[in-house]
C-alpha positions in Angstrom: 0.0 0.0 0.0 1.4 3.4 -0.9 2.5 5.8 1.9 -0.1 8.4 2.8 1.6 11.8 2.3 -1.3 13.9 3.7 -2.7 13.9 7.2 -5.5 12.6 9.4 -9.1 13.6 9.5 -11.4 13.1 12.6 -14.7 12.4 10.9 -17.1 10.8 13.4 -17.8 10.5 17.1 -20.0 8.5 19.4 -20.6 7.8 23.1 -22.6 5.5 25.4 -23.4 5.4 29.1 -25.2 2.9 31.3 -28.9 3.5 32.0 -28.4 3.5 35.8 -27.6 6.9 37.4 -26.4 7.4 41.0 -26.8 10.8 42.5 -24.7 12.3 45.4 -27.7 12.1 47.7 -28.1 8.4 46.9 -24.5 7.8 47.7 -25.1 9.4 51.0 -27.4 6.5 51.8 -24.3 4.2 51.5 -21.4 6.2 53.0 -21.2 9.3 55.3 -21.2 12.0 52.6 -23.4 14.7 51.1 -24.2 16.4 47.8 -22.6 19.6 49.1 -19.4 17.8 50.2 -18.9 16.1 46.9 -19.8 19.0 44.6 -17.6 21.5 46.4 -14.6 19.2 46.3 -15.0 17.6 42.9 -17.7 19.3 40.8 -19.5 15.9 40.5 -23.3 15.7 41.0 -24.1 12.2 39.7 -22.5 9.3 37.7 -23.6 6.3 35.6 -23.1 2.8 37.0 -23.4 -0.4 35.0 -26.3 -2.5 36.2 -27.4 -6.1 35.5 -26.8 -7.0 31.8 -24.5 -4.1 31.1 -20.8 -4.3 30.5 -17.8 -2.7 28.9 -18.1 -4.5 25.6 -21.7 -3.4 25.2 -20.9 0.3 26.0 -17.9 0.3 23.7 -19.9 -1.3 20.8 -22.7 1.2 21.2 -20.2 4.2 21.1 -18.5 2.6 18.1 -21.7 2.2 16.1 -22.6 5.9 16.8 -19.2 7.0 15.5 -19.4 4.9 12.4 -22.9 6.2 11.7 -21.8 9.8 12.0 -18.8 9.1 9.7 -21.0 7.4 7.2 -18.8 4.3 7.2 -19.8 0.7 6.8 -18.1 -1.3 9.6 -16.5 -3.7 7.0 -14.4 -0.8 5.8 -12.6 -0.4 9.1 -9.0 -1.4 9.1 -8.2 -0.9 12.8 -10.0 -0.8 16.2 -8.1 0.3 19.3 -9.8 0.0 22.7 -8.3 2.2 25.4 -9.4 0.6 28.7 -8.1 -0.5 32.1 -11.2 -2.5 32.9 -11.7 -5.1 30.1 -14.4 -7.7 30.3 -11.7 -10.2 29.5 -8.1 -9.8 30.7 -6.9 -11.2 27.4 -8.6 -8.2 25.7 -12.0 -6.9 24.9 -11.3 -5.1 21.6 -11.8 -8.2 19.5 -15.3 -8.7 21.1 -16.2 -5.2 20.1 -14.8 -5.8 16.6 -17.1 -8.8 16.3 -20.2 -7.1 17.7 -20.0 -4.1 15.3 -19.2 -6.4 12.3 -15.8 -4.9 11.5 -14.6 -8.3 10.0 -11.6 -6.8 8.2 -10.2 -4.8 11.1 -7.4 -5.8 13.4 -8.4 -5.0 17.0 -6.4 -4.7 20.3 -6.6 -3.2 23.7 -4.3 -0.4 24.9 -3.9 0.3 28.7 -2.9 3.7 29.9 -5.7 4.4 32.4 -7.1 7.9 32.3 -4.5 8.9 29.6 -5.6 5.9 27.5 -7.7 7.6 24.9 -5.1 10.1 23.9 -2.4 7.4 23.8 -4.7 5.3 21.6 -5.5 8.2 19.3 -1.8 8.9 18.8 -1.1 5.2 18.2 -3.8 5.0 15.6 -2.4 8.1 13.9 0.9 6.4 13.3 -0.8 3.5 11.5 -2.7 6.0 9.4 0.3 8.1 8.5 2.4 5.1 7.4 -0.4 4.0 5.0 -0.8 0.6 6.6 -4.4 1.4 7.4 -6.8 4.0 6.1 -9.7 3.9 8.5 -9.4 3.5 12.3 -11.8 3.6 15.2 -10.5 4.6 18.6 -12.6 3.8 21.6 -12.1 4.9 25.2 -14.2 2.8 27.6 -14.0 2.0 31.3 -16.1 0.4 34.0 -14.3 1.6 37.0 -17.3 1.0 39.3 -16.4 -2.7 39.3 -13.2 -1.8 41.2 -14.4 0.9 43.6 -14.6 0.4 47.4 -18.1 1.6 47.9 -17.4 2.0 51.6 -14.5 4.5 51.0 -16.2 7.9 50.7 -12.9 9.5 49.5 -12.9 7.5 46.3 -16.3 6.0 45.6 -17.8 9.4 44.9 -15.4 10.0 42.0 -15.9 7.3 39.4 -18.5 6.3 36.8 -18.8 4.1 33.7 -19.0 5.1 30.1 -17.6 4.9 26.6 -16.7 7.2 23.7 -15.3 6.7 20.2 -13.8 8.7 17.4 -13.4 7.7 13.7 -10.2 8.7 12.1 -9.3 8.5 8.4 -6.1 9.1 6.4 -6.4 11.9 3.9 -4.0 12.7 1.1 -5.2 16.4 0.9 -6.7 18.9 3.2 -4.2 19.3 6.0 -3.7 17.3 9.2 -6.3 17.0 11.9 -3.8 15.9 14.5 -1.4 18.9 14.6 0.9 17.7 17.4 1.2 15.6 20.6 3.3 14.8 23.5 3.1 11.7 25.8 4.9 11.0 29.1 5.1 8.4 31.8 6.6 8.2 35.3 6.4 4.8 36.9 8.3 6.0 40.0 5.1 7.7 41.1 2.7 4.9 40.1 1.7 4.1 43.7 -0.2 7.4 43.9 -3.0 5.8 41.8 -3.2 2.1 41.1 -5.3 -1.0 41.1 -2.8 -3.7 42.2 -3.1 -7.4 42.2 -3.6 -9.3 45.4 -0.4 -11.1 46.6 -2.0 -14.5 47.2 0.5 -17.4 47.4 -1.0 -20.8 47.7 0.4 -24.4 48.0 1.0 -26.2 44.7 3.0 -29.4 45.1 5.7 -30.4 47.6 7.0 -27.1 48.9 6.3 -25.1 45.7 3.6 -22.4 45.6 1.6 -20.6 43.0 0.0 -17.1 42.9 -3.7 -16.9 42.7 -5.0 -14.1 40.4 -7.2 -11.2 41.6 -7.2 -7.5 42.1 -7.8 -5.1 45.0 -10.0 -2.0 44.8 -8.7 1.3 43.4 -6.0 2.8 45.6 -5.5 6.5 45.4 -3.5 9.3 47.2 -5.9 12.1 46.3 -3.7 15.1 47.3 -0.7 13.8 45.4 -2.7 13.1 42.3 -4.2 16.6 42.4 -0.7 18.1 42.8 0.6 16.0 39.9 -2.2 17.1 37.6 -2.1 20.8 38.3 1.7 20.8 37.8 2.2 18.5 34.9 -0.9 19.2 32.7 -0.1 22.9 32.2 3.6 22.1 31.6 2.9 19.5 28.9 0.3 21.7 27.2 2.8 24.6 27.2 5.4 22.4 25.7 3.0 21.4 22.9 1.8 24.9 22.2 5.4 26.2 22.0 6.5 23.3 19.7 3.6 23.9 17.3 3.8 27.7 17.5 0.1 27.9 18.5 -1.0 30.6 21.0 -3.5 29.6 23.7 -5.8 32.4 22.7 -6.3 30.8 19.3 -7.8 27.7 20.8 -11.5 27.1 20.4 -11.7 24.6 23.2 -9.8 23.1 26.1 -10.7 19.5 26.5 -9.2 17.8 29.6 -9.6 14.5 31.3 -12.7 14.9 33.5 -11.3 14.1 37.0 -12.0 17.2 39.1 -13.5 20.6 38.3 -10.8 22.4 40.3 -8.1 20.9 38.0 -10.0 22.0 34.9 -10.3 25.5 36.3 -6.7 25.7 37.4 -5.3 24.7 34.0 -7.6 27.2 32.2 -6.4 30.0 34.5 -2.8 29.1 33.9 -3.3 29.9 30.2 -5.8 32.7 30.6 -8.5 30.6 28.9 -12.0 31.7 29.7 -13.9 29.0 31.6 -16.6 29.0 29.0 -14.1 27.6 26.6 -13.3 24.6 28.9 -15.5 21.6 28.0 -16.8 19.9 31.1 -19.5 17.3 31.7 -17.9 16.1 34.9 -21.0 16.9 37.0 -23.1 14.3 35.1 -20.7 11.5 34.7 -17.8 11.7 37.2 -14.4 10.2 36.2 -14.9 7.6 33.5 -11.2 7.2 33.0 -10.3 6.5 29.3 -13.9 7.5 28.3 -13.9 11.0 29.6 -12.3 12.8 26.6 -14.2 11.1 23.8 -17.5 11.2 25.8 -17.2 14.9 26.3 -16.0 15.4 22.7 -19.1 13.6 21.3 -21.5 15.5 23.5 -20.0 18.8 22.4 -20.1 17.8 18.7 -23.7 16.7 18.9 -25.0 19.8 20.7 -23.2 22.1 18.3 -20.5 23.6 20.5 -17.7 22.0 18.5 -17.9 23.0 14.9 -16.0 22.0 11.8 -12.5 23.5 11.8 -12.4 24.1 15.6 -9.0 23.8 17.2 -8.9 21.8 20.4 -6.2 21.3 23.0 -6.6 18.1 25.0 -4.8 16.5 27.9 -5.2 13.2 29.6 -3.6 12.3 32.9 -3.8 9.6 35.5 -2.5 6.2 36.7 0.8 5.0 35.7 1.6 7.8 36.3 0.9 8.8 32.7 0.0 12.0 30.9 -0.2 13.5 27.5 -1.5 16.3 25.3 -2.7 16.6 21.8 -3.8 19.4 19.4 -6.4 18.5 16.8 -9.0 20.0 14.5 -12.5 18.5 14.1 -13.3 18.0 10.4 -16.6 16.2 10.8 -18.2 13.8 8.3 -16.6 14.2 4.9 
């Protein structure tokens, strides 16, 4: 296949959330908390939680179908499906199940894990395939079901998380510019214990004096103050690096789209760049932190309600467990 000498177009988006909603007041029936306590510290009012019969593959497939419909693509024309998730239905990978459910029979499909940074990492990964010409159409899905791994008796963490999925359709284009203008990605494993979901250390007898490890995971472990300090320090820094390297001034941005973790983080980053708060996309109050789903879920919502228009320039940053963080500059082209 000849090399694609042009760029990448973002041409479709979709999202999906569980039918079950859990308000702050309802959480107060489970743990000692209140709507006022949660909202003033996080900006969250409610979140979606998967109920009976709902799972990650179902959410991801629904978001994928919506993105394909907006792009006007038949699923059999897809070449690549990347699922960014830390909570697959199957530890061996859930992307192939989504590929099968949406009928993308010609696409290669795999999972990518980078927690709350996952969607941006996956989008950048898909872009490399598109730029080499090895694929022409890619679907990037961010989906997580973090409520599976929440300690519902820990009021400091259970109030933060929700379930959801979002997807973006990306296509190689030989003319018309490049929708992905630039990106930067970073990791620091030395700080990983600030936010993780570790395995249990279960050692059981096997034969003679030999042992084996029994698989299983704990609930989400988080040092909230350290994660907050990490985000308000590193996110502005990586965005500034990216803007400087691409010679783009912050005042020319149409939107700032950050991982939806805490409203105070969103406001602090906007203030660092003198970006008006009305140009910061936020749906945190309705969904909480849906990990890899937050950016594409927010993006799809803003496309469908008309806030994001064709040609709009968007600066985005994801940050979270790993620790990992990244930033990307892209333009929305919309359906071709």
